[in-house]
N, C-alpha and C positions, 0 to 999 in steps of 0.2 A: 255935590251929590247928583248922580245921574239916575233918572227914573226912566226905565225902559218899559216897553209894552208888556213884557212878561211880568213885571212887578205889578202893574195895574191889573192885569188879568188874574193874577194870583189873589189880589185883594177882592176883586169882583166875585171870583169863584168861592172864596171863603164866605163872603156875605150871602151869596145865593144858597150855599150849602146850609149855613146856619138858619137862614130864613125858612127853607123847606123843612129842615129837621125840626125846627121849633113848632111848626104847624102840627106835628104829631102829638104835641102836648105832653111829652114824657121827659123826665130829666136826663141829663147826660148828652144832650144834643151837640155840645161843643166838640165831640169826637168827629162830627161831620166836617167841621172847619179844619181839624187836624188832617183828616184824610184828603181834603181838597188841596191842602198845602203839599202833601206828599205826592199827590197824583198829577200836579201840574207839569206839563211837558213842553219842550221847546218847539214842537211841530204838531200839526194836525194828525199826521200818520202815527206819530209816537203816542198821541193821546188815544187813538183807536187801539193800538197795541196795549196801552196801559189799562184800558177798560177790560180787555179780555184777560190779561195776565193777573190783574187785581181781582177779578172775579174768581179765578182759579185759586190764587194764593190766599185770599181772604176766606174763601170757603173752606180750604184746608185748615187754616188757622182756627176758624170758628168750630169746625168739627172736632179738631183735637182738643180745643178748650172745653167743649161740652163733654167729651169723653173723659177728660182728666177730672173735671169737677164731679161728674156723676160717679166715677169709680174711686177717686182718691181725695176729693175735696180740693180746696184752693190754698193749701199750705205753700209757703215760700219755696220749699224744696221741690214740690210738685210743679210749681210755675217754672222754676229754673230748668228742671229736667225736660218738661214738654216744650220749652222754648228751644232747647238744644235739638230735640227731635224735629221740631218744625223747621228750623233753619237747615238741618241736614236733608230733610225731605224736599224742601224747595230747591236746594242745590242739586239734588238728584234729578229733579224734574225740570231743571234749567229755568227756574223762576227766581233767580237771585235778584232781579231788578225790583221785585215787589216784597222782598224780605222785610224791610222796615215796616211797611204798612200792615203786612200779615202778622207780624209780631205784636203791633199795636192792637190789632183785632183780637188776637188771642188774650192779651193782657186785660183789655177792657171787659171781655166776656168772663174771664176767670175771676175778675174782681167782684162780679155780681154774685149775690147769694140770696137765700130765702126760698120760700115756696114757689114764687113765680120766676124761678131762675130761667126756664126755657123762654118765657116771654121777654125777659130782660135781655137774654142772649140774642134773640132774633131782632129785637129793637135796635140793639147796639150794632149788630151786623148791618142792619138797614141804614143806620146813620153813616157807617163807613162807606157803603156803596153810594149813598146820596152824595157824599163828598167827591167820590171818584167820578160819578156821572156829571156833577156840576163843573168840575175842572175840565172834563172833555167838552162839554157843551159851550162853556165860555171860550175855550181855545178855538173852537170851530167858528163861533159867531162873532167874537170881538177881536178886532185888530189882528187878523190872520197874518202870519209872518210873510214879509215881502222878500223872499230869498233872492229873486233875480235882481232887485234893486240893490240889496246889500252886497251881493257877490260882485255885481258890475262896478259899483262905486269903490268897493274895497280894492278890486284889481286896478282900477284907474288911479286911485290915490297912492297905492303901493308902487305902481309903475312910475308915477310922476316923481316920487322920492328916489327911486332907482335911477331914472334918467338924469336927475339933477346931479347925483354923485358920479355917475358915469362920465358926464360931460366935464365935470371938474377934475376927476381923478386922472383922466387920460392926458390932461394938460399939466399935471403935477401941482395943482392949485389947492390941494387939501392937506389936512393933517391926518396922519395914519390912524391915531387913536380915536379921533373924532369920528371918522368914517367907520371904523371898526365898531364903535358903540351903536351907530345908526344901523349898520349891517345886522347886528344881533337883534335890534328892535324890529327890523324888517322881517327877519327870519321868524320871530314870534308872531308877527301879524300874518304871515303866510300860513303858519300852522293853524292859527285861529280861522283863517279863510278856508282852509281845507276841512276843518271840523264843521264849519257852517255848510260847506258843500255836501258833506255826508248826510246832513239833515235834509237838504234839498233833494238829494238823490233818492231818498226813501219816500218822497211824496208820491201819491198816486192820483191819477185823473179818473173822472167819472165815466168817460166813454173811451172806446178803443181808438178812435181817431185822435182825440186829445192826448191819449197816452202815447201814441206814436210820435206826435209832434213834440210832446214833453221829453221823450227819450232823446230826440235830436237836440233839443235845447240843453239837456243835461250833458250830452257829449260835447256840445259847444262850450259850455261853461267849464267842463273838466279840462279841455284843451286850453282854454283861456287861463286857467289857474296854473296849469303845467308850464305854459309859456312865461307866465309871470315868474315862476320859480327858475326857469332858465335864465331870465334876465337877472334875477338875484344871484345865481351862480356865477354869471359873468362879472357882476359887480364885486362879489366876494373874492374872486381870483385876481381881478385887477387891483383891488385893495391890498391883497396879500403880497402880490408880486409887483407892486408899483415901482419899486426901485429898479427892477430889471427892465420894465417897460420904458422908463425914463432914460435908460442907457442905450436904447435902440437908436439906430440912425434916424435923423429927423424925418427923412422922406418916408421911411417905413412907418414911423409913428403917425405921420399925417394920413397915410393910407388906412391904417387901423382906425383912426378917428373918422375918416370918411365912411368906412364900413359900418361903424357903430352908429353914426348919424343916420345912415340909410335904414338900418334895422329899427332904430327907435322911431323914425318917421313911419315906417311900415306898421309898427306896433300901435302907434297912436291912431293911424288910419283905420286899422282893424277895430279898435275900441270904438271909434266913431261909427263904423258900420254896424256893430252890434247894437248900438243905441239908435240906429236908423237916422243918423245925422250925416251919413255919407252914402252915396249910391253904391249898391252891391256889385263892384267890379273886382277883378283879380288884381289887387294892388301889387302883389309880388311879381307880376309880369311887366310892370312898368319900371322903367329905369329912372331912378331919382338922381343918379350921378352920371352925366354924360360928358364926353370930352376926353382929351388926352391925359388930363390930370388924374382920372380915376383908373387905377391899375388893379390887377389881380393880387390880392393880399397873400394868398397861398403861394403863388409863384415867387413873390418877392421874399417871403420869409424863408422858403426853401433855399433860394439863392443866397440869402444872407447867412443862414446857418451853415451852408456848405463852404462858403467863401472865407470864413474866419475860424482859425483854429483855437484861439484863446480870446474870446470876446469878453467885454466888461459886464456881461450879463449871463445868467444861467439859461442855457438852451432849453433845458427841460421845463423850466418855469414858463418860458415864452410859448412852448408848445401847449402847455396846459391852458394858458390864456386863450390861445387861438382855437383850441378844441372847444372851449366854452362858447366862444364867439360863433363857431360854425354850428354847434348844437342849437344855439339860440336862433340862428337863421333857419335851420331846418324845421324847427318847431313853429316858427312864424309862418313859413310857407305852407305848412300843413294846416295851421289855424286859418290862414287866408282861404284855402280851398274849402274848409268846412263852413266858414262863414258865407262864402258865395253859394255853396250847395244848399245851405239852410234857407237862404232868401229865395233861391231858385225853385225849390220844391214846396215851399210854403208861402206862395205869393198871396193867397187869400188871407192868411193869418200868420204873418212872419214877424210880428212885433213882439219883442221881448219886453215884459212889463218892468220898465225902469222909470220910476218917478224922479222928480227933480230934487227931492230932499233926502237923497241917500247919504248915509254916514258910514265911515270906515268902522269895521268891527274890531 
């Protein structure tokens, strides 16, 4: 069983909402806990949006509930009809995200009856908003999301798994189905990583200077994730066309291995620069492979493909693998420039908040 920060914050928000609502001394305060559960969001910015949207949606639901009870009573058919009207109206106003809680607001108000209906309606609406505000307050003050830590360590761990399989696959030391299963798992982790980045992208800073720096951080993390995806694309194609690669001449296969080792070393160095464990220099300008044994892979592959009419491999598959390799290199060189630029223009505050206890998402 895994207990994350959001689970703890949800429990704290429910307790806070119930405590505050209970202070009012009226029955039905459990609704505050329900609304806190609905209103808990994965990010601070989402909580801010949730408060505004819930205020609008719950107000609409409360007004419709009061109108319905005053004109037609609280018969089951009336409740169902006005629920349809509420959902349609929220969709028209682009407030679908708060439909669930708005319907709860309408139901708990329409359930009330008696001479003090208006007082009960306002009290229950207050309970709903207490829950919403409690969730937003807890999300702001308790265990704020550490997006940079999660994004960094997720990229690092995913890349480590990709590099492991790349080094083994190019030597033909793997089983196709085993690698394919891990490739699919890596794809799902990258999708989760991109979803987490979308939450980080929506975060806002308090000052213009901080916002400018945060924009550059977001661009850097975006490119970091895109580069991770390029590494994944290379692994996927090498796994798919592994048999064709193994039928290449040994000298060409060795040069491809040199190229991949150089790119993986560059990628690992950039990751260390992002975490401030390596000095901010242009890693892509350094030559990791010197000497006569390092040759131009593109020239060799073109010469190889032109020289043999009926090779024991599919030429198109080899080109697809080489295109993924060169796309990976191009993305790494761009990421290297962005990393150097970030450290150069933000020397006073160029540290990305990465703690030592990051976990893969």
